[in-house]
N, C-alpha and C positions, 0 to 999 in steps of 0.2 A: 577828767578832761575828755570831752567827746571828740572823736576823730571826724572831721568834716571831709567829705570826699571831693576830690578834684575831677574825678571822672567816674562814670558808672561802668564797671567792668562786669565780667560774667557773674561773679559772686553777688555783686550789688543788684544785678538784674534779677537773679533768683530771689533775693530777699525782698525786692519790690513786688514781684509776682505773688509770693506767699503773703506779704503784708496786705496786698489788695484783697486777697481771698479772706483773710482774717477780718479786715475792716468792713468789707461788704457784708460778711456774715453777721458781724456784730450790729450793723445798722440796717439789716435787711428788713425787719418789721417797720422801722421808721420810714424807709424809702417806700415800701409797699403801701403804707397808709396815706402817702401823699399822691399816689398814682391816680390822676384824673384825665390825663391826655396821652395818646389819642383815644384810648379806651379806659374807662375807670375800672380796671380788672384787678387792681391791687397785686400786681406780680412783677413790677419793674425791679425791685430789690432782689427777688428770687431769680429773675432772668440774668441780671448782672452777676450775681454770685455764681450761678452755675456756668455761665460763659467763662468766667475767670477760672473756675475749677477745671473746666475742660482744657483751658490754655495751660494750666499748671500741670495737669496730667500729661499733656503732650511734652511739656518741658522736662518732666521727670524721665520721659522716654528717651530724651536726647543723651542721657547718661550723666554721671557725676563730674566728668572732666570736660564737658562741652564748653566751648568758648562763647564769647558774647554773640558772635554771629549765629552760631547754632542755636543758642537759647532764644534769641529774638525770632529766628525763623520758626522754631517749634511753638513759641507762644502764638504767633500769627496763625499757623496752621491749625492748632488746637482750638483757638477762639472762633475761627470761621467754621470749622467742622462742628463745633458744639454750641454755636451761638443760639441764644434763647431770646425770642422776642425782638421787637424793634430796637430796644436799647442794647441788647447783646450784639446784634449785627453791627451797630454803630461803633461800639467799643472794639469790636474785632478789627475795625479799620485803624483805630489808634494803635493797636498792637502790630498791625501790618506796617504802619509808619515806623514803629520802634524797630521792627525787623530790618527795614530798608536802611534806617539810620545806623544800625549796629553792624551792617554788612562789612564795614572796614575796621571793626573792633569796638573798643570802649566808647561810650558816649561822653563827649565833653560839651562845653557851652555851645559851640557852633553846631554840633550834631543834634543837640536837643532843640535848638532853634529850627533847624531844618526838619526835624521830626515833627514838630508842631505845625509847621507850614504844610508839610505833606499830609498830615492827618486831616487838616481842614479841607484840603483838596479832595482827598479820598472820600471823606464823609459827604461832602457836597455833591460829588459825582454819584455816590451810591444811593442817596435818598431822592425819590422821585419828586416829592413836593415838600421842600424844607419849610419849617414853620419857626417864626420868631418866638423866643421865650422857651426854648427847649435845649437839649444837649448840644445842638448845632450852634446855638448862640453862645453858650458857655465855652465850647471848644474854640470858637472864633475869638472870644475875648482872651483866651489863653495864648493863642497864636499871635494875636496883636501885641500882647504884653511882651512876649518873647522877642518879637521883631523890633520892639522899641529899645531894646538893650544893645549896647555895644558888644562886639564879639569878644572883647577881652575882659568882660565882667566875670566874676567867679561863678562856677556852677551852682554853688549854694545860694548866692544872691538871686540867680536866675530862677531856680525852681521855687524859692520862697515867694518871689514876686509873682510868678505865674500862678501859684496856688492862691495867693491873696486876690489876684485879679479874677480868678475863677470863683472864689467865694463871693466877691462883690457882684459878679455877673449872675450868680445863682440867686442872690436876694432880689435882683432886678426882674427875674422871670415872672414874678407874680403879676406885675403890671404890664407885661408884654403879650399876654395871651388871655383871651376872655375866659376860658375855662378855669385857668389858674386864679384869675382875679375873683371870679364868682365863688370859688371854693376857699379863697384866702390862703393859698399854699404856694410854695415854690415848686418848680418842675422836678418830678421824682428822678428822672434820668439824669438831669443836670446835677442833682445832689450826689448821685452815684459817681459822676465824673469828678466832682469836687473831692470826694473821698479818695478816688484813685490818685489825684494829684497830691493830696495831703500825704498819702502813703509814700510818694516819691520824696517829699520833703523829709519824712522820717528817716528814710534810708540814707539820703545824702547828708543831712545835718545831725541826725540822731535826736532830733527834737520833734515833738508832736504839736502841730499848730492848734491853738485853742479855738474850738468851734462851738457854736450854739447847736442845740438840737431842735428839730422841726416837728410840728404836729399840726393836725387840722384844727382850726378854731371851732368852738361850739357854734351852733346855728345863729345865736343872737350876736355873735362876735364877727360874723362874716361881713365884709364890706358891701356897700350898695353898688351894684353894677350899672354903669352908664351904658344904656343900650342905644343911645342916640347915634346919628351918623358921625358926629364929631368924635364921640367916644370910640367908635369903631375905627375911625381913621387914625386916632392916636395910638391904638394898639397894633396897627398893621405892621409897624416896625420898619426895618430897612427895606429899600426897594427890591433887593434880591430875594426876599422871602415872600412866599404867598401861602395863605392858609385857607384856601377855598373850602366851601362847605363840605366837599367830598372828603377832605383829609380828616376832619374830625367826626365824620358821621359814623356811628357805630354800625358795624356789619356783624355777620354771624359766626365766622370761623377765622382763626388765625392759622395760616399755613406757612410752614418753614421747611426748607430742605436744602441740600447741598447739590450743586450741579458741577460735574467735572468736564473738562475739555472745551471750555469756552474761551474766546479771546475777548478783548474789550468791546469790540463792535457787537458781538453776539450777546454779551451781557447787557448792553444798551437795548438791544432788541427785546430781550426777555423782560427787562425793566418796563418797557413800554407795553408789552403784551399783558403783564400783570396789572399795570395801571388801567388797562381797559376793562378789567373785571373786578377791581377792588381799590383800596387805598392803603395808606401806611406802607407803601412799597419801598423796600430796600433790597438792592442786589449788590453784594459786596464781595470782593475777591481776596484771596490770600497771597496773590502775587505769583502763583505757580499753576494757575488754571482751574482752581477750585473756587466756586462762588456760592455764598450763602444767600438764599432768596427768601424774602419775607413779605407776606401780604395779608391784609384783612379783607375777607370776601364772603359773599353768600354762595360762591361756587367753588368749593375746595377741590372737587375733581377737575374742574377746568384749570385751576391754578397748577395742579400737579401735571396735567396734560401739557401745559405750556412749557414746563420745565423739561419734560420728557422729549418734547419736540426740539428743545435747544441742545440737550446733551445727555450725559449719564447722570441720572438722578439717584441720590442716596439719602438715607436718614430722614425720610418724610415724617413730619410731626404735624398733626392736625388737632387743634384744640377749639372748643366752643367757648364763647363768652356770653353772658346774660344779655338777651335781647327780648324785650317784653312781647313783641308781636310773635316771635318764634315760640316762646313759652305758652302764650295764650292759644296758639293754634295747634299745640301738640295733640290735643284730644279731638280735634275736629276731623270730620270725614270730608275730604276734598274730592272724593271720587263718586259722590252721589248715592252711595249705599248707606247701610246702617253703620254708625260709629263703632270702632273697635273698643273693647273694654279699657277703662282708664288704668294707667299703670305702665310699667316698663319691664322688659326682660333683659337679663345679662347673659350673653352667650360667649363662651370661652373655648378656644382651641387648646386642648390639653393632651399631653402624652404621659402615660403611666397610671397604674391603678391608684396608688396612694395620692398622687397629685389630683386625679379626678375626684377622689373622695373629699379632698380639701376644698375644691371649688364648689362641689355640690353642697357641702356643709355651709358655705357662705352664701348660698342661694343662687348660684349660677347654673345655667344649663350648659352641659359639656358636649362638645363635638371632639371625638378622639382623633388624634393625629400622630399615633405611635409610628405610623408609616406616612410617607408623603401623601397629601391629599390634593385633590383638584379643587379649584375655587368654586366649582359648581356645587360641591358638597356644602360649603358655607352658605352659598346663596339659598339653597333649598332649606337649610336650617333656619335662616333668618325669616324667610317667607312663612315658615311653619310655626313661628312663635305666636303666642296668644295675643300679645299686645302690639299696638302700632309702633311704640317706641322700643328700639332695640339698641343696647350698647354692646359692642363687640370687643372682646379682649383677644387680639390675634396671636399674641405671645410668640411672634417671630415665625409662625408656621407658613405664612404666605408673604409674597413680596408686596411692596407698596403699590405697584402697578395693578396687581391682582386685587388688592383690597379696594382700590379706587373703582375698578370695574364692577366688583361685587356690590359696593355701596350704591353706585348709580343704578344698577339693575334692580336692587331691592327697593330703592326709592320709586322707581317706575312701577313697581308692584304694590305701592301704597304703604311702604314701611318708612318710618322716620328712623334712620339708622346712623349711628356714629361709630367710626372705627377709632378706638382709643389707642394712643401711642405706646403700646406694650411690646417690647422686643423679646421678652423672656417670661417664663411662668412666674418667676419670683417678682417681677414687676407687676404682673397681673394680680398676684395675691396682695401686693401693697395697694393697688387700686381698689380691689374688693373690700379691703379693710375700712375704707372711708366712704363706701357706697351708702347713700341715703335715699330710699325710694320716696321719701316725703318731699325732697327737693324737686324743683323744676328740672327737666331733663338736661337742659343746657348747663345749669349750675352743677348738677351731679356729674356730668361728663367732664366739666372743667376740673372739678375737685379731684376726681379719679385720675385724670390725666396728669395733674400736678403731682399726685402721690407716686404715680408710675415713673414720671420723669425725674423725681427726686430720689429714686432708688438706683444707685449704681449697681451694676450686676456683672458677674463673671461666671465662667464655667471651666470645668476640667474635662478633657477628652483624651482618649488613647489614639495616637497617630496610627493610621493604617498603612500609609505609604511614606517613603522618604520624600521630604520636601524642604524647601528653603523658606524660612520665615524671617520676619524683621529682627528676631533675636538669635538667629543662627539656624543651622540645619537640624531637623528632627528626623529620627530614624523610626521605622515601624516598631511599635511597642513603647515608645517614649510617651510621657504624659505632657500634654500641652495645656497651658493655662491661657484663657482668653479674657480680656477686659472688654466687655461688649463683644464686638466682632473681631477685635485685633488680638493676634497671638503676642503675648508679652512674656511668657514663661515656657521654657523647655526643660524638662527634668526627667531623670530615669525613674524616680519613685513618685507615685501619686501624692503621698503625704507631703513630700518636700515641695512639690509643685503647688499643692493646696495652701500650704503655710505661706509660701512666697506670694501667691496671688492675693491672699487675705491681707498681707502687709501692704501691697500696692493699693488695694481697694479701700483700705482704712487710712491711707497716708494723708488724705485731705479731710479726715474726720468721719464720724459715724457713731451712732448711739446703739444700733441694733443690727445684728447679722442674722439673716435667714439662710439656713442650709437645707437645700432640697436634694436628698441623696438618691442617686439613680440606681437602676437595676444591676449594673455591672460592678458596683462598689462593694467592698468587703463589708461584713456585718457591723464592724465597729468603726468604720471610716468616719461617719458623721460625729460620733462621740469623740474621736481623737482630734478632729478639727475643732470641735467646740472647746475641748480642753486647751488646745493651743491658743485660741482667741482669749480665753479667760486668763491665761498666764501672760501672754505677750501684750494684750491690750486691755488692761484692767479698766473697769467701768463700762465696757461694751457688753450689752446683753446678747445672748446667742439662743436661737431656737432652731431645733433640728427636726425635719420632717422626712419621712420615707416617701419619696415621690414615685420611685419605680420607673422613671423615664428611661427609655433606651437612648443610646448615644452619649449623653453627658453623664460622666461619673457623678458629678455634683453641679448644682447651680448655687451661686451665692448672690444674695441681695443685701445691700448695705443702705440703711436709712439713717 
């Protein structure tokens, strides 16, 4: 006999979040393959999966005894901070609605209805130009279905009916958007949303809804598209949606970052400012002053500048996607002189002799940053590269603002430069592993960016001064473990800190751990960490390198 829940308490919220990660991971490739709108870059499944992973990692940080309110809050904060792509930012607003609904405790029928109403409003406010036949349409169908139920209906009946309405709305997206109808597919983000609601059904009822699997039809199976005026009118959808040509027009870069310290009015102003230079604009908040901003644009520096003008910008990620005119122009001389030689350079900011050797072996040109460097050093190195195209692996050595300024200056000097989103040397190594000089620069940059973003990273350092962290006070000489930039471990012994940090980094999965051992670590430190992973996490491969970097005892990369 399966226990059917009457309310979603803290334990059930946790199970739902974990189930979402598992389900989105299992169907990631399927969702990616359907991705044709607004950009056919085959990353919607990946973006949803990593957004939910970020939410789950934040939830884990709330502690094992956190109540429903704390868990909902942590999910929203983590999703907004780690949102990936248009779809990830939209899903972050669903989790913000969950946080608001769980503020008074467990979720029952009435609070789930309120949550879906609120999610629809939050998403509608966040998206600059909503389009029919997308996640927004499916979320609206879910909210409408929930509102149609009496408040005394059981929670199980409500979530099952909402999931069924979502699945029906998903199947309808093909005929609601020209790009989907031409490709013969459902909307990728809408499928992700359906997976999320099905996960809720599993938690509440203990049963998995039977669902079909989706794929792109072969060329001869695709439907004939009606391009007449009447056909266009039929797919325009409800009056509140507009899908002007700007929304679906491919641009050159995806820019996403988090801005702190905004109120609703300032977020609206930022949304409009980004709309002036691009499309697919979403600016969405976590309810406590942090806002995730997303835009597709040909002016990534301008997009970041608008964020900086609005507030405190963190976590800038800039990715390229395939654009034929960009790729075709990559080898052209637009300054009137002789063209630069065809090809591209990889330039990496690296600390440590061993790490530098690794990068050089992979074909990169290294700029050493064992001590803090000025941004002018990077600019001179870029300008001095042989080829016009230069991909830069910053590895956390310079701030986002400095990188944007360097990129703008280098482009003014005739270089086609892309700053890849690498915050640590282990992420840079992951990016280098998929570098292919035979690809177009935009495609190579995108692939490398995906590899870097898909590598969770952490580090160990020895505290130099007494300070207060999120996990308690650390004293001089303590070992602190960081997941990304956040302190998550404080321990007296480095090995203890390393093992606990590895457990956290591997909590949401991983197939391989890269260990980059620093100059201050003991000679056998890397080997002892590798031995721990082999014993505690069977099936996970470990590779240990002597990096020799100052500062970090060790860097971990999990892929």
